[in-house]
N, C-alpha and C positions, 0 to 999 in steps of 0.2 A: 505494498501500500504504499502511496506515496506523502510521503511523511508533511506536506506540506499543508494537507486536510487535518492532521488529528492535531485535539489539545493539546494548546501548549500551559504549558503549569510554570507553579514557577521555581523549583530546582532547573530549569533551563537558563532562568535568570545567572543563575550561582556560577556560569561557566565561563573563563574564558572571555573577556573585553577588547581584545584588540581589535578587531575590528566586526560586522555584522556579518549573522548569514544570509543565505539566501531564502531559510522560513523566516529570519526576524524579518527582513527586507518586505516577505510577501504579508506580512502580521503590521507593516508599517510602522517597524520598534523603530530607537533608536536610541547612537551610544548614553547618552545621556537620559534615554528612558530607562535606562538596563538599571541602568547608579541610582535612578531618583529611587526603580519599587524594592531597593535596601532597605527603604528606613517602614515598614510593609511588614518585617521584623523586631522592631522599637518596639519597643516595653511597653508603652502608654501615649495616650494623645498629644502628648506634654512634648514626649522627645520628637516623636512623627511632623510635627508643628514646628520644630525650633530646627530643623534643618532645611537645608537651601535649597534648590526652591521647595516651598514645606509640602509637607503629606496629609488629608482631609481624607481618610475610613468614613465608607460610612455600613451599615447593612438599609437591606431591604426588604421592604413591607409591603403586603395586599394589605387593600382594605377595600372592603364591600359596602355595597350603599346602606346594610342595616347595621354599619358601625364594627363588624368583624375585621379582627386586624389580625393578621398573619405576615411572622418574621420567614422570608424566602431561602430557608436554612441552608448553611455552607456559600450562600452569595454574598457580596460584598464589593464595594466601587470604590474605590482610589481618584484621587481629585486634589489638586491642578496639575496637570504631568506640565515639566518643563515648557513642552511649548503649546499649555493649555488642552491642553486634549486631558478625556476622562477615562483609566483604565476599567473592564467590568471582570470582575473572576467568578466564575462558574464550576461548579462540578463537573459539571457534562459536559462544560464548553473549553476548561480553560479561560487562560486570561489573552481577553480580547482589545483591544482600544478603539477611542468615538473621538469622534471631532472635537466635541463638549459635552456636559453632562444630559441638557434636550436633546441629542440624535442618541446616547443610550437609554434612556429611558425609553422614546418613541421605536427602540427597537423592539427595544425587553416586550414592549407591549403588545407588539406585533406577534411573537412569541407565545407567547402567553395564550395568545387566541387560534396558535393552529397545535389542531392536538396530540402530534406524536415530539414539538415542541414543549410543550405546557409538562406535556408524562416526565421526561428528561429534567426538567427546573423541579419540579416536583418531587424528587426520589429520597429526597431527602426529608420530606415534612412525613411528623406525622400522619398513621391514619385518618384521628380522626378531624387532623386540620385537613385531608387532601376532600374527605368524605363535609367538611363544615363548607370549606369552596366550592366542590363540587364542579357541578360547567358552567360555571355567572364568566359570559362576559368582558362583564365589567364591573373591572377592579382597577385602582386606583392605585401608582407607585407613589410612597413617599418613602422618605430614608432618613435611619436615625445614627449619630455618631459613634464607631465605637475609643472607648475611653482608654481602656485598658489593650495587654494584649492583643492581635487577631486574631489569631491560628488557638488559642487560650478557650476567647468568649463565643470563638467558631464552633470547638470544642464540645462547652459546653450546652454548646443549642442543639447542636447532634445529639449528644447522652440524653441532655434531658428530651430529645422525641423520640430516642429510641426507650427510653425508661415508661412515655406514655403509651408505646407498643404494648409491651411487655403487661403493663395494667387493663389494658383493653383486652388483649387476649385472654386475662386468669380474669378479669369477669365475664368473658366469652364461654372460657369453658367452666366458672358455675353455675350459669343459663342453661347447660346442656345437661341431656339424662344421663345419668349412671348406665353400667354396662349390665348391670344387675336388671335398670330396668328398662334397656331394650331389650333385652333377652326374654325377659316374659313379653312384653310384647309380640314379639318377632314369633313367642313359642302359641301365647296367644292368639293370631291373627290364623297359625299352622292349622291351628284343632279348630277356628272358630266353625268352615263349615258342616264337622264330624259330629262336635258337642259343640249346641247351640249355647250359654247361656253360662254355660259355668264360669267361675271364676280358676283359671288355668293354675294362681302363685298359690292355688288352695293343695292343688295335688300331692299328694306323698307319693312315693315311691320307695315298697320293702325290701332292699333284697337278699338274697338270701346264695348263700356261697357253701357247696358242698365238701367239705373239706373231710381228713382223718384226723382221728387222735388215735395216741398209742396205748394199751389199756396196762393195767401193772400183771398182767398174763401176757405180755407179749403179743394179744391179738390186737387189731386194729377197728377201731369202729366209726360212723360217720357220725357229725357235726354240721349242724347248718347254722353256724353264726349270721346273723340277719343288723342291717343298718336302717336306717331312712330318712330319706332323704327328701328336697321340695323337689316337685321337676324339671326345674331346671339349676340345679347343681348337677341331678341324675344327667342331663343334659347337654351342661358341659362338661362334664364325666365321659361320657360313650364318646364325644368331639377330642376331647385331649389322648384318651385312650386308643381311636383308634377305631372301635368301637367294644363291644359287650367282655369282659372278662371272662375265660373260660370256665366252668362251669356256674354262670351264679344265674340264677332264675329271678322273674321281678314281681310284685302285687303291686299294680297302681288304684288309688284311693282318692276317694274326695268324697267331701263330709254330703253333697249334693244327690254324688252318683253313689245307687246300691247296688253292689260289686256279688255275681256269681262264686261263692268261694269254692263250690268244688267242681267248677272251671279252670283246665291246667292253664299256666299261665301261660305258655309257649303259644296254646290257642288262642288264649286271649291278645296273645300280641298281633297274631298272624290276623285274627278276625278285624281288628283296630289299625293296621299300617299301614302308615302317610310316611309317601320322604318327604324330611328336609335336606335342602342343600346343601351341600358342606360345606359352602361359601360364608352362609349368613353363620359362623357362630367361628371361633378358633378352634384350630384343628392341629393337632401331634403332628412332625414334622414327618413322619412318616405316608400321614394323610395329605401333605401337599403336595408329593411329588402328585395325586392321582388326581385329574380332572374329571370329577364322577360325584353326584347322587349318591347318599347314602342313606338305608333303608335307617331310622330306627321306630320302635311304636309304643304306642297308650294307650293304656285302659284307662 
């Protein structure tokens, strides 16, 4: 890419200044401009104004007709240059020189009306600020002098906007439903057609695992420990473990539904089988490799 079209940043002004580069000539910079730009690194407004020629650094603010004022984060202008011009710095466009402040503000106002340019200029605004400004075409530009170190104040503005974004994200997360709530809703929706009415949050699943234990005379006898969980916990365990544990049987109960205790659980599973997409709930690493629907049964 031709470097003539790349943004020009302050680091380039620090290079040897025996003569102008082609890039600097294209931007209409002079050696006097480059020496004058050193003042942007001075500690405060007083020091910048004390040099010859003096430099005034100002931040730019976007004002709406209803009184909203937003700093154009990251941007500032410097004036008057040795030949009377004005410099603008923006993170997206770098350093640019204008004949005077009036031409700078006129050009900047035009950029703010062009969607792509506006988006680039708004990049360091907080989300809340961008939302507040929306797509308003009528924005009045005002300036405020930078009293302290330019880049330190710029950094504080950027950090303040980032902190605003963090707070906004945390507030949105507080409004988001919990995972358990979303899983309950998914299960309820999946079962609504087959079991209209009952609240599936109240469904309980008793799991029986047939195991063996050693008796004193070295013989083995079956034992059937059982656990009872909510339907949500059972569904989650099914997908996390990629299926039912070997040797386990289940019985489903609900306060509003009477079960036939003599009916084999497997038959009940088959009779009430429904498929839930494996994409709907968390999966185990083994299940992640398969793009299919896995059956799970409820009574």
